[in-house]
C-alpha positions in Angstrom: -1.5 -10.7 0.2 2.0 -10.6 -1.2 4.2 -13.7 -0.8 7.1 -11.7 0.5 8.7 -13.9 3.0 7.9 -17.5 1.9 6.8 -19.4 -1.1 4.0 -22.0 -1.4 4.1 -25.1 -3.6 1.2 -27.5 -3.2 1.0 -28.3 0.5 4.6 -27.7 1.3 5.8 -24.3 2.2 9.4 -23.7 1.3 11.3 -20.5 2.2 14.8 -19.8 1.0 17.3 -17.4 0.0 23.2 -16.1 0.0 30.7 -13.4 -1.5 32.4 -16.6 -0.6 35.2 -16.7 1.9 38.4 -18.1 0.7 41.0 -19.0 3.3 43.7 -21.5 3.6 45.6 -20.5 6.7 45.2 -21.8 10.3 43.2 -19.4 12.4 45.2 -17.5 15.1 44.1 -17.2 18.7 41.0 -15.0 19.0 42.3 -13.4 22.1 45.1 -11.7 20.1 42.8 -9.9 17.8 41.2 -6.4 18.3 37.6 -6.2 19.4 35.5 -3.2 18.5 33.4 -1.4 21.1 34.6 -3.2 24.2 31.9 -5.8 24.4 33.0 -9.2 25.4 29.9 -11.2 24.5 26.5 -11.1 22.7 23.3 -13.1 22.7 21.3 -14.2 19.7 19.6 -12.9 17.7 21.9 -10.2 16.3 19.2 -8.8 14.1 15.8 -9.2 15.7 13.7 -8.5 12.6 12.4 -10.5 9.7 15.6 -11.0 7.7 15.5 -14.3 5.8 18.4 -15.9 3.9 21.1 -13.6 5.2 24.3 -13.0 3.2 27.0 -11.2 5.2 30.1 -9.7 3.5 33.0 -7.4 4.6 32.9 -4.4 2.3 35.7 -2.1 1.1 34.5 0.7 3.5 35.3 -1.5 6.6 31.7 -2.3 7.4 30.0 -5.7 7.4 26.9 -5.7 5.2 24.0 -8.1 5.4 21.4 -8.7 2.7 18.1 -10.4 3.1 15.0 -11.6 1.2 12.1 -9.3 0.5 10.0 -8.3 3.5 7.6 -5.6 4.7 8.6 -3.0 7.3 6.2 -0.3 8.6 3.8 -1.0 5.7 6.5 -0.7 3.0 7.8 -3.6 0.9 11.5 -3.8 0.8 12.7 -5.8 -2.3 16.2 -6.7 -1.0 17.0 -5.7 2.6 20.3 -4.3 3.6 21.9 -3.7 7.0 25.4 -2.8 8.2 27.5 -3.4 11.2 31.0 -2.6 12.5 31.2 -5.7 14.7 28.8 -8.3 13.3 26.7 -8.0 16.4 25.1 -4.5 16.4 23.3 -3.9 13.1 21.7 -0.8 11.5 19.0 -1.5 9.0 19.5 0.7 5.9 16.4 -0.1 4.0 16.1 -1.4 0.4 19.2 -2.2 -1.6 17.1 -2.7 -4.8 14.6 0.1 -4.5 13.7 0.1 -8.3 12.4 -3.2 -9.6 13.6 -4.4 -13.0 11.2 -3.7 -15.9 10.8 -7.5 -16.4 9.6 -8.0 -12.8 8.0 -4.7 -11.8 4.5 -6.0 -11.1 5.6 -9.0 -8.9 6.6 -9.3 -5.2 8.9 -12.3 -5.0 12.5 -11.1 -4.6 14.5 -13.6 -2.8 17.8 -14.8 -1.5 20.4 -12.2 -2.4 24.1 -12.7 -2.6 26.6 -9.9 -3.0 30.3 -9.9 -4.2 32.8 -7.2 -5.0 35.0 -7.1 -8.1 36.9 -4.3 -9.8 35.2 -1.5 -8.0 31.6 -2.8 -8.4 29.3 -4.7 -6.2 27.2 -7.5 -7.9 23.9 -8.5 -6.3 22.6 -11.9 -7.4 19.0 -12.7 -6.6 15.9 -14.4 -7.8 12.6 -12.9 -8.9 9.3 -13.7 -10.4 8.9 -12.2 -14.0 5.8 -10.3 -15.0 4.6 -12.8 -17.5 6.4 -16.0 -18.1 5.1 -19.5 -18.2 6.8 -22.9 -18.8 5.5 -26.2 -19.9 5.5 -28.9 -17.1 3.8 -32.2 -17.7 1.6 -30.7 -20.3 0.6 -27.7 -18.3 2.0 -24.2 -18.3 3.3 -23.1 -14.9 4.9 -19.9 -13.6 8.5 -19.8 -12.8 11.3 -17.8 -11.2 14.4 -16.3 -12.7 18.1 -15.8 -11.6 19.1 -12.1 -11.9 21.9 -9.7 -11.2 22.1 -6.0 -10.3 25.2 -3.8 -9.8 26.2 -0.8 -7.7 29.2 1.2 -6.7 28.3 1.2 -3.1 27.6 -1.9 -0.9 24.4 -0.2 0.4 23.1 0.4 -3.2 21.1 1.4 -4.9 21.6 -1.6 -7.1 20.4 -1.4 -10.7 19.3 -4.6 -12.5 21.3 -5.6 -15.6 18.2 -5.4 -17.7 17.2 -9.0 -18.2 17.2 -12.2 -16.2 20.2 -14.6 -16.4 18.0 -17.7 -16.6 14.4 -18.6 -16.0 12.5 -21.8 -15.6 9.5 -23.5 -14.0 8.6 -23.4 -10.3 11.3 -22.2 -7.9 14.3 -24.1 -9.4 16.2 -20.9 -10.3 16.8 -19.5 -6.8 19.4 -18.9 -4.2 22.4 -17.8 -6.3 25.8 -17.6 -4.8 28.9 -16.4 -6.7 32.4 -17.7 -6.0 35.7 -17.1 -7.7 37.8 -20.3 -7.7 41.3 -19.4 -6.7 42.6 -22.6 -8.2 41.3 -22.1 -11.7 40.4 -18.4 -11.8 36.9 -19.3 -13.0 34.0 -17.2 -11.9 31.2 -19.6 -10.7 27.6 -19.3 -9.8 25.9 -21.8 -7.5 22.1 -22.1 -7.2 19.2 -24.4 -6.9 16.0 -25.6 -5.3 12.6 -26.8 -6.4 13.5 -30.4 -5.4 16.3 -30.4 -8.1 20.1 -30.6 -7.3 22.2 -27.7 -6.3 24.1 -26.7 -9.5 27.2 -24.7 -10.5 28.0 -23.0 -13.8 30.7 -20.7 -15.0 30.0 -17.0 -15.3 31.2 -14.9 -18.3 33.8 -12.2 -17.6 31.1 -9.6 -17.3 29.6 -11.5 -14.3 26.1 -10.7 -15.5 25.6 -13.8 -17.7 26.8 -17.3 -18.0 30.0 -18.1 -20.0 29.2 -19.0 -23.6 29.2 -22.8 -24.1 29.2 -23.5 -20.4 26.7 -25.9 -18.9 25.4 -26.5 -15.3 26.9 -29.3 -13.2 24.8 -31.0 -10.6 26.5 -31.2 -7.2 24.1 -32.2 -4.4 20.9 -34.1 -5.1 17.7 -34.1 -3.1 16.9 -37.3 -1.1 13.4 -38.6 -1.3 13.6 -40.9 1.7 11.0 -40.3 4.4 13.0 -40.7 7.6 12.3 -38.1 10.3 16.0 -37.0 10.4 16.2 -36.4 6.6 16.8 -32.7 5.9 17.7 -33.3 2.3 14.3 -33.8 0.8 14.9 -30.4 -0.8 18.3 -28.7 -1.0 19.0 -25.0 -1.4 20.9 -22.0 -0.1 24.4 -22.9 -1.3 27.5 -21.2 0.2 31.1 -22.1 -0.7 34.2 -21.6 1.5 37.7 -22.7 0.7 39.9 -23.7 3.6 43.1 -25.8 3.8 42.7 -27.2 0.3 39.0 -28.2 0.8 36.0 -26.6 -0.8 33.2 -26.7 1.7 29.7 -26.5 0.4 27.2 -25.4 3.0 23.5 -25.8 2.1 20.1 -26.0 3.7 17.3 -28.5 3.3 13.7 -29.6 3.7 11.0 -27.2 4.8 12.0 -23.8 6.1 8.7 -22.4 7.3 5.3 -22.8 8.7 4.1 -24.9 11.7 5.8 -28.0 10.3 9.1 -26.4 9.6 12.0 -28.9 9.4 15.1 -27.1 8.3 18.9 -27.3 9.0 22.3 -26.4 7.7 24.2 -29.3 6.0 27.7 -29.6 4.6 29.7 -31.4 1.9 33.3 -31.0 0.7 35.4 -31.5 -2.4 39.0 -30.9 -3.6 37.4 -29.0 -6.6 35.0 -26.1 -6.7 32.9 -27.9 -9.3 32.9 -31.3 -7.4 32.3 -34.1 -7.0 31.2 -33.2 -3.4 31.0 -35.8 -0.6 28.5 -35.1 2.0 29.2 -35.3 5.7 26.9 -38.3 5.9 28.6 -40.1 3.1 32.0 -39.5 4.7 31.1 -40.5 8.2 28.1 -42.8 8.0 26.0 -40.3 10.0 22.2 -40.4 9.4 22.4 -37.0 7.8 24.8 -34.2 7.0 23.4 -31.6 9.3 25.7 -29.4 11.4 23.1 -26.9 12.7 19.6 -28.1 13.8 16.8 -26.7 16.0 16.7 -26.5 19.8 14.0 -25.5 22.2 14.1 -21.8 21.4 15.2 -21.6 17.8 13.2 -23.5 15.1 14.4 -24.2 11.5 17.8 -22.7 11.5 19.2 -22.4 8.0 20.1 -20.6 4.8 23.5 -19.5 6.0 26.4 -17.4 4.9 30.0 -17.6 6.3 32.1 -14.6 7.3 35.6 -14.5 8.6 36.5 -12.2 11.5 39.7 -10.2 12.1 41.3 -13.2 13.9 40.7 -15.5 11.0 37.8 -17.4 12.6 34.7 -18.3 10.6 31.2 -17.4 11.8 28.0 -18.7 10.4 25.1 -16.2 9.9 21.7 -17.7 9.4 18.0 -17.2 10.0 15.7 -19.0 12.5 12.3 -18.7 14.1 12.0 -17.9 17.7 9.6 -20.4 19.4 9.3 -18.3 22.6 7.5 -15.1 23.4 9.6 -12.0 23.3 10.3 -9.9 26.4 7.7 -7.4 25.2 5.1 -10.2 25.1 4.9 -10.7 21.4 3.8 -14.2 20.3 6.4 -16.8 19.4 7.5 -16.6 15.8 6.0 -13.1 15.3 9.4 -11.7 14.4 9.6 -13.9 11.3 13.0 -15.4 10.5 15.5 -13.3 12.4 19.3 -13.3 11.9 21.6 -15.3 14.3 25.3 -15.6 14.4 27.5 -18.4 15.8 31.1 -19.5 15.7 32.3 -22.2 13.3 35.0 -24.7 14.2 36.8 -27.2 12.0 37.5 -30.6 13.4 38.8 -33.7 11.6 38.5 -31.9 8.3 34.8 -30.8 8.7 33.1 -27.6 10.0 30.9 -27.7 13.0 28.9 -25.1 14.9 30.6 -24.4 18.2 27.4 -24.3 20.2 26.9 -28.1 20.1 25.4 -28.0 16.6 22.4 -25.8 17.6 21.8 -22.1 17.9 23.6 -20.7 20.9 21.3 -20.3 23.8 23.4 -17.9 26.0 26.2 -15.4 25.8 28.8 -16.0 23.2 32.2 -14.3 22.9 32.1 -11.6 20.3 33.9 -11.9 16.9 37.2 -10.2 16.6 36.8 -7.1 14.5 38.7 -3.9 13.6 38.0 -0.8 11.6 40.6 -1.4 8.9 38.9 -1.4 5.4 39.0 -4.6 3.5 41.5 -4.8 0.6 40.0 -3.8 -2.8 
């Protein structure tokens, strides 16, 4: 059986996966913005199919595109899922954005956590994958490991073609969940990543965006917390996503255990005046027991691994996956849809983001995002 939607390490099942929004202006009133299709509200999920670790971007053709971790649909394995939407609410699944596996990973089935950005007429898809044969020494033993990788395309739907070799490999699942971000303050191209109980890291990319800058080194940003309190979501940290707003760099990340019957997962946040830190977590700044801004409720378990997208009115929305704990209307068992994609509005209060639906996935109808059909600037 292929490990195509989650990964297993010892007795703990960890599932992961995420173009950064850069914005410094105050959001205008949503009522003044155009809304596509005439719908006034929607109810989660917006994509009711297994679609882990969603990255959502606005592409140059005017569509929103979502990318997700490897899954299986109708008996076919999709390495990197891709879907598109005009309004962030109604999605069309397009299939596989990476239909041809790279030669260095063409016998494996672990393709995770895509992030896509657009630069100079090309789309760059960062992801992680398991190489065909590669082992690393850990405590005197050789263990398998995952690699960071990048593929490119001229269309947001793909097909993306791998650069030909991984960017970086290592033991376990340390090298996962890449997210690229161009720092408007310094002009540096950055890549964030991290999991495997190690810190979330950032490192400068080379001008070609397919390798790290010569002489650069990784900087640790957010560390895992080994304390065993029940409200600790930071035992493992992953799924970094960076947004710049009003002079602050907000680092969204997810933590603890994403999957399985003991899933305990949430979206957390930290902020800094610099894209490379140091970052202060919400807990450190406020004295709260944790830094979570999105946690489970009675219907939606283990919400996390998010991306942030800005609508036509300038409001931020958080796209993320979660597990439905209730049976579907068709009678399917709870959780049978895998990790489906949800969408909720973000608000900023006292210098910190929060999920408008009281810090949990929305349970009822939510006003639709403001959208239009004007293509994004190239």
